N, C-alpha and C positions, 0 to 999 in steps of 0.2 A: 798547756804547751805540748804535752805528750799526745793529747787528742788531736791537736792540730797536725802534728807530725805524722800520726797514723792516717789521718784523713788525706794528707798530701800524698803519702806513699800509695794509699788505696787508689787515689785518682790517677796517679801515674801508672800503676799496674793495669787498671781498666782501660787506660788510653792505649796501651800496647796490644790489647786484645782486639781481634777482628770482630766487627759487628756480626750479628747472627746471619745476616743476609749477604755477607761478603765472603767470597772464596779466597782461599790462599793460593792465588794464581801462580806466583813464582815457584812455590813448592810443588804444586801439581804439575806445572810445566817440566820440572826436573824429572818427575816420573814419566812424563810424555817423551822426553828426550831419551830416557832409558828404554822405553818401548821401541823408540825409532831406531836406536842402535842395535837393539835385539833383532828386530825384523830385517834391517838392512844387512846385518851380519849374515843372517840365514839366507836372503834371497839374492844377494848381489852376484854370487858366482854364476847364477843362472843366466845372467846377461853377458858374462864374460868367459864362457866355456871355451871358445876358440882360442882366446889369448892365453888362458890358464893351461890348456892342453899343449899348446905349442911351447910354452915356457918350461913346463915340467916334463915335456917330451913323453906324454901319454895321449891316449885317445880322448875324444870328447866324451865318450860314454863313462870312462874312469874319471875325468874331471867332474862329471855330474854327481859322482858319488861324494863330493865335497858337500853337497846339499843333503844327500841322504844320511851320511853319518851325523851331520848336525841335528837333523830331525830325530834320529835314533837316540842321540844323547838327551835331547829334550824329553823324549818319550819315556826313557828309562828313569830320568831324574825327577820328572814332574811330581809323581805321587809319593814315592818313598822319601825322597829328600825334602819335599815340602812338608811331609808328615814328621820327618826327623827333626826338622828345624822350626817347627811351630813355636817352640818355647824360646827361641832366640830373640833378642831384641832387634827391632825392625831396621833401624838405620845401619847398624853394623853388618846385618845380613845382606842389605842392599849393596853396601860398599864392597863387601866380599864378592858378590856377583859381578859388580862392575870391574873390579881388579881381575876377575877371570877373563872378561872380554878384552881388557887392556892387554893382558899377558898373551892370550891365545891368538888375538888378531895380530899382534906384533910377530908371534912366531910364524903365522901364515904369511905375513909380509916379507920375512927374510928367508924362509925355508926354501931350500932347493930340493928337498927330499919328498917325494909323493907320500910315503909312509908317515913321516913326521907331520906333514900338512893334514893328513887324515886324522891323526891323534889330536892335533890342536883344534880341529874343527869339531871333533866329537866332544871334547871338554868345554868348548865354547857353547855347545848345544846343552851341556849339563848345566852351565851357568844360566842359560836361558830358561831351562825348565824350572829352576828355583825361582827366578826372577818373575816368571809369569804366575807362579803360584802365590805371590805376595803382593803384586802391584795393586790390584783392585781393592783388597783389604786395606792396604796402606792408605790409599786415597780416601776411602770411606772413613777412616779414623780421624781425618784431619777436620772434618766438618760435622755439623749437627745433622740429624736425621733428614730434615727438609732438604739438604743440599747434597746428599749422598750420590744421587743420580747424576748431577751436574759434575760433581767431582770426578766421578769415574769416567764420564765422557771426556773431560779435559785430559785425564791421566792417560787415557788410551788413544788419544788422537794422534799420537806418534806412529801407531800402526798403519792407518791409511795413508798418512803422509809419506812413510817409508816406501809403501808399495806404489803410490801414485807419483811421487816426485823423486825420492831417494834413489830407487833402483834405476829408473830411466837416466836420470842425470849421472849416477855413478857409472852406468854402462857407457854413456856417451863419453865421459871423461876418461874412463878406463881404456877405451879404444884408442884414445889420442895420447895419453900420458903414461899408460901402463897400469895393469890391474894391481900391481903391488902397492903403488902410491895411493890407490883408493882404499886398499885395506890399511895402509899406514895412516891415512886421514881419519879413519874410524878410531884408531888408538888415541889420536890427538883429541878427538871429540870425547872419547871416554875419559881421558885424563882431565879435561875441562869439567866433565860432568861430576868426577869425584870430588872436586873442589866445591862445586854447586851443591851437592847433596850434603856434604859435611857443614857447609855454611848455612843453608836455608831449611833443609828438612828437619822437621821435628823427629824426635825419637820416641818410640813406644815399646812397652814391654811385650814379650811374646804371649801366646795364648797359655794360660794356666793349665797344668796337667789335668786338673779336676774337670775342665771344660772341654776337654779333647774327646771326641767320639773315636773309638777304634775304627780302623780302615774298612773292616768287613761290614761294620754297621752302617757306614756312609753308603756302601754299595746296595744296601738294603732300602734305603730311603726311596719313596716313590718318585719315579721318573729319572733317577740318577743313571741307571744303566742304559736306558734307551737314549737319553741325551748324550752320554759318553760315546755310545755306538755311532750316532748320528755325526758327532764333531770328528770322531776318528775317521769315519768314511769320507767326509767332506775334505778334511786336511789331506788325507791320502791321495785323493783325486786331484786336489789342488797342487800338491807337490809334484805329482807325476806330470801334470800339465805344464807347469811353468818352468820346470828344471831344464828341459831340453828346448825351450822356445827359441833360443838364439840359433842353434844348428837347424831347427825346422824352418825358421824364417829365412835363413840364408839359403837353404836348399830350395825353398819356394820362389825366392827372387831369381836364383840362377835358372830355374826351370822356366820362368816367364821371360 
């Protein structure tokens, strides 16, 4: 009787586990949405600079600093805060980052102060820096070695979707219904994602202290410094190009 009971329990547990060749799509798509919100929060002001500038009674160049301070927050937070939180459990850390997006996008939605909006954008960038430092590793831990590449591809698909679809659609809607409603809709998406993450994402322990390399040793690894320099240069050029694309295109159309 005991043997039969144990056999049934074992068979039930095994039936709840994913086959080795099956990806946890629902969980990975939650990470993809987190990346989508992260990139959309960063890039959306670039398409709405004229509306933001007019509403906050500032110049378009000052409105562009909403993108700049977000990027600075991510830059400052990415390495030190990722290092400091490596020992944290993964799901609570992800939820903490998402709560940051919910809070700071909500402040941006309702703020009429340029200074307060800058602070909210900077802190949203800090949340993004921590989130980027954990997303790929989170996805890889959900699957066996043979599926790690596919898992990362699915988890990061939110980035190109945000750039190719989210920003243009957000810009189009923002010019018709107002930029504040677009930022508010991001807060609603984030609230939905918080429930999704709590419901479906597995939790994992953080990295053990004994397994952590000191930061200065990471920079000594072959190829790390050159890769970081290349990524920094590319992202800097990318941000400079797209931040003021809306005023540039408007001026071009008027000139023609």
